[in-house]
Wavefront OBJ file of the C-alpha trace (Angstrom):
o trace
v -1.674 20.270 8.167
v -3.339 17.071 9.219
v -1.736 13.675 9.036
v -4.134 12.793 6.286
v -3.100 15.829 4.159
v 0.545 15.010 4.930
v 0.471 11.464 3.714
v -2.155 11.984 1.066
v -1.568 15.353 -0.346
v -4.513 16.297 -2.661
v -5.938 12.895 -2.142
v -3.039 11.121 -3.814
v -0.086 9.175 -2.457
v 3.266 7.680 -3.178
v 3.343 5.029 -0.412
v 6.314 2.598 -0.251
v 5.690 -0.530 1.948
v 8.975 -2.038 3.402
v 7.231 -4.441 5.843
v 8.255 -7.583 3.799
v 11.089 -8.518 6.155
v 8.643 -9.814 8.728
v 6.988 -12.246 6.265
v 10.190 -13.378 4.608
v 13.887 -12.608 4.938
v 16.403 -11.973 3.446
v 14.704 -9.738 0.889
v 16.717 -7.898 -1.844
v 16.795 -4.234 -1.070
v 15.758 -4.523 2.629
v 19.199 -5.513 3.989
v 20.069 -1.948 5.058
v 16.929 -0.151 6.213
v 18.686 3.062 7.272
v 20.194 3.561 3.833
v 16.903 2.714 2.068
v 14.741 4.943 4.265
v 17.109 7.812 3.673
v 16.885 7.315 -0.123
v 13.051 7.147 -0.211
v 12.244 9.687 2.510
v 10.561 11.880 -0.119
v 7.696 9.348 -0.514
v 4.502 10.544 0.967
v 4.431 7.574 3.258
v 6.607 4.497 4.163
v 4.668 1.559 5.393
v 6.553 -0.403 7.971
v 6.266 -2.616 11.038
v 6.139 -0.734 14.427
v 9.717 -1.518 15.440
v 10.961 0.106 12.253
v 8.649 3.061 12.865
v 10.052 3.620 16.349
v 13.673 3.210 15.251
v 13.489 5.535 12.304
v 10.730 7.992 13.310
v 13.402 10.709 13.899
v 14.484 10.632 10.224
v 11.705 12.882 9.100
v 10.104 10.306 6.972
v 6.268 9.775 7.180
v 5.536 6.370 8.504
v 2.344 4.305 8.403
v 2.484 1.386 10.930
v 1.433 -1.904 9.372
v -0.327 -4.026 12.011
v -0.723 -7.305 10.112
v 1.709 -10.107 10.305
v 2.301 -13.738 9.235
v 5.489 -15.455 8.117
v 6.335 -18.083 5.505
v 6.689 -20.675 8.270
v 3.052 -20.736 9.317
v 2.028 -23.626 6.880
v -1.600 -23.486 5.931
v -2.101 -20.367 8.101
v 0.603 -18.326 6.289
v -2.143 -16.104 4.764
v -3.791 -15.397 8.159
v -2.605 -11.900 9.063
v -2.569 -11.432 12.819
v -2.680 -8.064 14.585
v 0.485 -7.204 16.344
v -0.207 -3.677 17.540
v -2.836 -1.078 18.048
v -3.635 2.521 16.921
v -2.675 4.318 20.110
v 0.572 2.490 20.314
v 1.403 3.142 16.661
v 0.763 6.979 17.052
v 3.025 7.056 20.166
v 5.759 5.364 18.128
v 5.662 8.168 15.632
v 3.316 6.739 12.880
v 0.977 9.094 11.029
v -1.401 6.230 10.146
v -1.952 2.507 10.426
v -2.446 -0.305 8.013
v -4.242 -3.636 8.111
v -4.292 -6.497 5.586
v -7.161 -8.662 4.521
v -6.763 -11.576 2.134
v -10.254 -12.011 0.494
v -10.967 -15.580 -0.165
v -8.633 -16.912 2.447
v -10.150 -19.485 4.873
v -9.194 -17.019 7.625
v -10.931 -14.023 5.939
v -13.632 -13.652 8.618
v -11.120 -13.105 11.338
v -8.995 -10.675 9.252
v -12.168 -8.671 8.539
v -12.902 -8.600 12.299
v -9.466 -7.259 12.966
v -9.733 -4.631 10.401
v -13.052 -3.404 11.927
v -11.496 -3.240 15.400
v -8.612 -1.062 14.045
v -10.960 1.239 12.099
v -13.051 1.665 15.252
v -10.054 2.666 17.326
v -8.763 4.878 14.497
v -12.052 6.763 14.363
v -11.796 7.862 18.056
v -8.188 8.730 17.701
v -8.493 10.511 14.252
v -5.934 8.214 12.671
v -5.904 7.477 8.977
v -6.282 3.767 8.016
v -4.995 1.966 4.908
v -6.771 -1.209 4.023
v -4.468 -3.637 2.108
v -7.176 -5.820 0.561
v -6.074 -8.567 -1.774
v -8.623 -10.694 -3.723
v -6.483 -13.825 -3.963
v -7.422 -16.584 -1.498
v -8.294 -20.111 -2.392
v -12.026 -19.566 -1.692
v -12.222 -16.372 -3.867
v -15.577 -16.446 -5.682
v -15.515 -13.840 -8.439
v -19.003 -12.658 -9.600
v -19.929 -13.444 -13.274
v -19.011 -10.423 -15.395
v -16.596 -8.879 -12.772
v -13.597 -7.904 -15.017
v -11.920 -6.304 -11.995
v -11.487 -9.848 -10.620
v -12.521 -8.847 -7.174
v -10.607 -5.578 -6.959
v -13.763 -3.432 -6.932
v -15.123 -5.594 -4.169
v -11.840 -5.263 -2.259
v -12.073 -1.435 -2.561
v -15.639 -1.504 -1.408
v -14.898 -3.665 1.542
v -12.141 -1.266 2.751
v -14.397 1.827 2.298
v -17.481 0.310 4.006
v -15.357 -0.847 6.990
v -14.068 2.728 7.529
v -10.631 2.893 5.727
v -9.379 6.255 4.523
v -7.401 4.708 1.670
v -7.225 1.251 0.080
v -4.425 -0.764 -1.685
v -5.461 -3.436 -4.069
v -4.444 -5.081 -7.386
v -4.229 -3.325 -10.758
v -6.862 -4.836 -13.017
v -5.028 -4.760 -16.241
v -6.794 -2.054 -18.127
v -7.977 1.537 -17.705
v -11.586 0.647 -18.302
v -11.632 -2.155 -15.708
v -9.646 -0.142 -13.111
v -12.037 2.733 -13.535
v -14.764 0.496 -12.194
v -12.696 0.079 -9.056
v -11.908 3.742 -8.490
v -15.489 4.723 -9.196
v -16.872 2.234 -6.677
v -15.529 4.165 -3.674
v -14.918 7.860 -2.555
v -11.557 7.113 -1.111
v -8.143 7.030 -2.859
v -7.295 3.685 -4.412
v -3.590 2.782 -4.450
v -2.273 0.028 -6.649
v 0.185 -2.686 -5.613
v 3.379 -3.231 -7.514
v 2.359 -5.983 -9.876
v 4.330 -8.964 -10.927
v 8.013 -9.313 -10.192
v 10.272 -8.969 -13.152
v 8.497 -5.977 -14.794
v 10.820 -3.434 -16.224
v 10.995 0.171 -14.877
v 9.084 1.486 -17.956
v 6.452 -1.247 -17.637
v 5.906 -0.449 -13.889
v 5.614 3.307 -14.490
v 3.379 2.793 -17.546
v 0.974 0.783 -15.292
v 1.002 3.633 -12.793
v 0.284 6.154 -15.490
v -2.680 4.134 -16.712
v -4.023 3.737 -13.134
v -3.971 7.548 -12.733
v -5.797 8.002 -15.984
v -8.526 5.695 -14.467
v -8.869 7.878 -11.397
v -6.394 6.088 -9.267
v -5.054 7.643 -6.053
v -1.416 6.537 -6.510
v 0.664 3.530 -5.380
v 1.413 1.397 -2.420
v 4.427 -0.245 -4.143
v 7.206 -2.198 -2.421
v 9.436 -4.537 -4.353
v 9.320 -2.524 -7.512
v 10.957 0.325 -5.539
v 13.064 -1.039 -2.699
v 14.579 -3.849 -4.958
v 15.174 -1.368 -7.775
v 18.875 -0.404 -8.422
v 17.914 3.258 -7.675
v 14.921 3.363 -5.209
v 15.170 7.081 -4.728
v 14.869 7.732 -8.485
v 11.905 5.464 -8.587
v 10.168 7.491 -5.871
v 10.911 10.687 -7.792
v 9.416 9.235 -11.001
v 6.352 8.000 -9.232
v 5.858 11.417 -7.683
v 6.162 13.061 -11.051
v 3.405 10.824 -12.561
v 1.148 10.788 -9.559
v 1.401 14.393 -8.349
v 2.482 16.340 -11.364
v 0.748 14.366 -14.126
v 3.938 13.796 -16.020
v 4.315 11.270 -18.882
v 6.291 8.135 -18.285
v 9.118 9.356 -20.590
v 9.385 12.779 -18.817
v 9.261 11.197 -15.386
v 12.057 8.713 -16.235
v 14.147 11.385 -17.844
v 13.776 13.948 -14.977
v 14.501 11.323 -12.329
v 17.524 9.969 -14.063
v 16.128 6.470 -14.708
l 1 2 3 4 5 6 7 8 9 10 11 12 13 14 15 16 17 18 19 20 21 22 23 24 25 26 27 28 29 30 31 32 33 34 35 36 37 38 39 40 41 42 43 44 45 46 47 48 49 50 51 52 53 54 55 56 57 58 59 60 61 62 63 64 65 66 67 68 69 70 71 72 73 74 75 76 77 78 79 80 81 82 83 84 85 86 87 88 89 90 91 92 93 94 95 96 97 98 99 100 101 102 103 104 105 106 107 108 109 110 111 112 113 114 115 116 117 118 119 120 121 122 123 124 125 126 127 128 129 130 131 132 133 134 135 136 137 138 139 140 141 142 143 144 145 146 147 148 149 150 151 152 153 154 155 156 157 158 159 160 161 162 163 164 165 166 167 168 169 170 171 172 173 174 175 176 177 178 179 180 181 182 183 184 185 186 187 188 189 190 191 192 193 194 195 196 197 198 199 200 201 202 203 204 205 206 207 208 209 210 211 212 213 214 215 216 217 218 219 220 221 222 223 224 225 226 227 228 229 230 231 232 233 234 235 236 237 238 239 240 241 242 243 244 245 246 247 248 249 250 251 252 253 254 255 256
């Protein structure tokens, strides 16, 4: 089985990013990575920084190395995601894929796009899957008239056209609008976790709706690792994304 099939079985994925500790720390749920990774190892992929990948690659979890970094201390450059690793290095550390972030509308967008292009170029030659984390949210964001996806369709298109195998972007708020995102590209579209403070049922309902709109799954961090039962959340997400379960059945079967 190829790495793509391992982390995106059937073209769908339950991916849990835990890279947040680089940007900001302490973060609820990320205090004990060993315990967390053990509890969510049944996710299709865990997105983490390269040091975490190296340290925990022997656990049997599938890791995607996130190569983009900035911290809360960077002032007006805090949205500028710098590359901190490469494809060959990531694979040697045990990763099955790599991830790069672009903040569309950021003053630093051009450089972030250039970095994404460099990584997809290297990944092409090394046959390494690439996740594009593309967020339409910068101060210069210029939404086209009539775009009810609020830039998410453009984000997905940017990732696809620059060579990404899978894209993470924002949920658009409705099945009809999100279908415009998923139909704009032939690669899986994973949704981010959405606003903090959402209930478990609200989060899973959003995921269910995204799948009805042709979504490829989730790349969802805080809604999982900050949850009282991260492992059960992964189980519920797997039920909805891979098995087509209803929200109610997924919650019941996973013990939520």
